[in-house]
C-alpha positions in Angstrom: 302.9 104.1 223.8 300.0 105.9 222.2 298.4 104.3 219.2 296.2 106.3 217.0 292.8 104.6 216.4 292.4 104.0 212.9 288.8 103.5 211.8 287.9 101.9 208.3 285.7 103.7 205.7 282.2 102.1 205.2 282.8 101.6 201.5 286.1 100.0 201.8 286.0 96.5 200.4 288.4 93.9 202.0 290.5 91.8 199.5 289.3 88.2 199.8 292.1 85.8 201.0 291.9 82.0 201.6 292.3 82.9 205.3 291.1 86.2 207.0 291.3 86.0 210.8 290.6 88.4 213.6 290.9 89.3 217.2 287.9 91.3 218.7 288.6 92.4 222.1 285.8 94.6 224.1 287.7 97.7 225.5 286.2 97.0 228.9 289.8 96.9 230.5 293.4 95.4 229.5 293.8 92.0 228.1 294.5 89.6 230.7 296.3 86.1 230.4 293.3 84.3 229.3 292.6 86.9 226.3 296.5 86.8 225.6 296.2 83.1 225.0 293.1 83.5 222.6 294.9 86.4 220.9 298.1 84.6 220.5 296.5 81.4 219.0 294.4 83.6 216.6 297.5 85.3 215.4 299.5 81.9 215.1 296.6 80.4 213.3 296.4 83.1 210.7 300.0 83.6 210.3 300.5 80.1 209.3 297.9 80.1 206.9 299.6 82.8 205.3 296.4 85.0 205.8 295.5 88.3 207.3 295.0 88.9 210.8 292.7 91.9 211.7 291.9 93.4 214.8 288.3 95.0 215.8 287.5 96.8 218.7 284.1 95.6 220.0 282.7 98.7 221.7 279.1 98.3 220.6 278.0 98.2 224.3 279.0 101.5 225.1 278.0 100.9 228.8 281.1 98.8 229.4 283.6 100.8 227.4 286.6 102.2 229.9 288.3 105.3 228.5 291.5 104.4 227.1 291.3 100.7 227.3 291.6 100.2 223.6 295.0 102.1 223.5 296.1 99.8 226.2 294.9 96.6 224.2 296.6 97.7 221.2 299.9 98.5 222.9 299.8 94.8 224.6 299.3 93.1 221.4 302.4 95.3 219.9 304.5 94.3 223.0 303.6 90.6 222.8 304.9 90.7 219.1 301.1 90.6 217.5 300.9 93.1 214.8 297.6 93.2 212.8 296.8 93.8 209.1 295.0 97.0 207.7 293.1 99.3 209.8 291.1 98.8 212.8 287.4 98.8 213.1 285.6 100.4 215.9 281.9 99.3 216.3 280.8 102.5 217.4 281.6 104.0 213.9 279.5 101.4 212.2 275.7 102.0 213.6 274.7 102.7 209.9 275.8 99.2 209.0 273.8 97.6 211.9 270.9 99.5 211.1 271.0 98.5 207.4 271.0 94.8 208.5 267.9 95.6 210.7 266.2 97.1 207.7 266.8 94.3 205.5 265.6 91.8 208.1 262.6 94.0 208.4 261.9 94.0 204.7 261.9 90.3 204.9 259.3 90.3 207.7 261.7 88.5 209.8 261.7 90.9 213.0 259.2 92.0 215.5 259.4 94.1 218.6 259.6 92.7 222.3 258.8 94.1 225.4 260.2 91.2 227.7 262.7 92.0 230.2 265.4 89.3 231.5 263.7 89.3 234.5 260.3 88.4 233.1 261.8 85.9 230.8 263.5 84.3 233.7 260.3 84.2 235.6 258.7 82.1 232.7 261.7 79.7 232.3 265.4 79.6 231.3 265.0 80.6 227.7 262.7 83.1 225.9 259.9 81.4 224.0 258.6 83.8 221.6 256.1 85.4 224.1 256.0 88.8 221.9 256.4 87.4 218.4 252.5 87.8 217.4 251.7 90.9 219.4 252.5 93.5 216.6 254.3 95.6 219.3 255.7 99.0 218.3 259.5 99.0 217.4 260.0 102.2 219.5 261.1 101.8 223.2 261.0 97.9 222.8 263.9 95.4 221.7 263.9 94.0 218.3 263.9 90.2 217.9 264.7 87.9 214.7 262.4 85.1 214.2 264.3 81.8 214.3 263.7 79.9 211.0 267.0 78.0 211.6 266.5 75.7 214.7 270.0 74.4 214.2 271.7 73.0 217.5 274.9 71.5 216.3 278.0 72.6 214.4 281.4 71.4 213.4 284.1 73.0 215.3 287.8 72.8 214.1 289.1 71.9 217.4 285.9 70.2 219.4 284.4 68.4 216.5 280.9 68.2 216.6 279.3 70.6 219.0 275.9 70.2 220.4 274.2 73.0 222.0 270.8 73.0 224.0 268.1 73.0 221.6 265.8 75.2 223.6 268.5 78.0 223.5 268.9 77.4 219.8 265.1 77.8 219.3 265.2 81.1 220.9 264.4 84.3 218.7 267.6 86.2 218.7 267.7 90.1 219.8 269.5 92.1 217.5 268.8 95.6 219.2 268.2 96.5 222.5 265.4 98.4 224.2 268.0 101.1 225.1 268.7 101.4 221.4 272.1 99.8 221.4 272.6 97.1 218.7 273.3 93.8 220.2 276.6 92.0 220.3 275.2 89.2 217.9 274.1 91.2 215.1 277.1 93.5 215.3 279.8 90.8 214.9 278.0 89.0 212.2 277.7 92.5 210.3 281.4 93.1 211.0 282.4 89.6 210.0 280.7 89.9 206.7 282.4 93.2 206.0 285.5 92.1 206.8 285.3 88.7 204.8 286.3 86.8 208.2 286.8 83.1 207.0 288.0 81.8 210.4 287.1 82.8 213.9 289.2 81.5 216.8 287.9 82.5 220.1 287.1 80.8 223.9 284.9 78.1 224.3 282.6 80.2 226.7 281.2 81.8 223.5 280.4 78.3 222.1 276.5 78.9 222.5 276.5 82.1 220.5 277.9 80.5 217.5 274.5 79.0 216.6 272.8 82.5 217.0 275.4 84.0 214.9 275.1 81.2 212.3 271.4 81.7 211.9 271.8 85.4 211.5 274.3 84.7 208.5 271.6 82.5 207.1 268.6 85.3 207.2 271.2 87.9 206.0 271.9 85.3 203.0 275.6 85.0 203.8 277.9 82.1 204.6 279.7 82.3 208.0 283.1 81.7 208.9 284.8 78.4 210.2 285.1 78.3 214.3 287.8 77.2 216.3 286.9 77.2 220.1 289.6 77.2 222.5 289.4 75.9 226.1 288.6 78.8 228.4 291.5 79.5 230.8 290.3 79.2 234.5 291.9 79.7 237.6 292.4 76.9 240.1 289.0 77.7 241.6 287.4 77.0 238.2 286.6 80.8 237.7 286.9 81.7 234.3 289.8 84.6 233.8 287.9 87.7 232.7 287.5 91.2 233.2 284.2 90.5 235.1 286.3 88.6 237.6 289.1 91.2 238.0 291.5 89.0 236.2 295.0 90.8 236.4 295.9 92.6 233.4 299.4 91.2 231.4 302.2 93.5 232.0 304.4 94.6 228.8 307.5 94.7 230.6 307.1 90.9 231.3 306.2 90.0 227.7 308.6 87.3 227.2 307.5 85.4 230.3 303.8 86.1 229.3 304.4 84.4 226.0 306.2 81.5 227.5 303.3 80.9 229.9 300.8 81.1 227.2 302.6 78.8 225.0 303.1 76.4 227.8 299.2 76.3 228.5 298.6 75.5 225.0 300.7 72.6 224.8 303.9 73.9 223.5 306.3 73.8 226.3 309.7 73.1 225.4 313.4 73.1 226.8 314.1 75.3 224.0 311.9 78.1 225.2 313.2 80.6 227.7 312.1 84.1 229.2 315.2 85.3 228.2 314.2 85.0 224.5 313.2 87.9 222.8 309.3 88.5 222.0 310.5 88.2 218.1 312.4 85.0 219.0 309.5 83.5 220.8 306.9 84.5 218.2 309.2 82.9 215.3 309.5 79.9 217.5 305.6 79.4 218.0 305.2 79.9 214.5 307.5 77.2 213.4 305.9 74.7 216.0 302.3 75.7 216.2 299.4 73.0 215.6 295.7 73.1 216.3 296.5 69.3 217.2 298.1 70.7 220.4 294.9 72.0 221.9 293.1 70.0 224.5 290.0 68.7 223.2 287.9 70.2 226.2 286.2 73.5 227.2 288.1 74.6 230.1 291.9 74.7 231.2 293.0 75.3 234.7 296.0 77.1 235.5 298.1 77.8 238.7 297.9 81.6 239.8 301.4 82.0 238.8 300.4 82.2 235.3 297.6 84.8 235.6 299.9 87.6 236.5 
């Protein structure tokens, strides 16, 4: 199945609803079981709220993009009964929006150039401590950071309750543009969520730390951020997170019903009324009738057997 990429015009304004959720995969490979679980819960949460569910292809880091991965991901979503609303945003089409945000922060005198490499930061300790903040380095050929004016180290999560993040990490000046000229993920995702009026973000607990960095960017851009619901990260029995980096097996569309039954089981929705013989439409209908965030484990990781990863 070929799904024609649909990009959104920059001046298009999304209609504000009480709930707008999103699923934002990176096209660095197909969806695996862990990303299916995340997409499914995000979809169910939005549909139960009678809200919109949009899909965004987060290809801002072009060095990680694999040709055709976006088409595979979209076909996987459709095969598993998850149809998105509206057009799809591709971050590579939104460079102007990210630069506009950088310009706003520059006007507010909240950014500076940084020449530190990851290696040099690590040699001085675990976190960046503002080494270049007062050096007045040129922006050309350097990274750009935002002066941290927030210092929040906790937030309220819809699943985990109050979450505390390492204060030293929260005190870092966030990088918003890399030395190689690519805009940083944290900036891109915040600008995109603002553009799409995202009200709720459902994602894995492995991204919890970035929540505080993104909340700070919302504040300096004078915008309100969404509510967050972090899911337990799906890990194999050896404790490794299922991810593209760990070569997690891609889900197969021909096994969509089984994949959905396994995913529903992992999130606490196992039932004798569920069967792999049910159609995808029947499984999604059942899930919408029975889904509740209260079913989620109040922890950051879930270990699953290998049979659920294929």
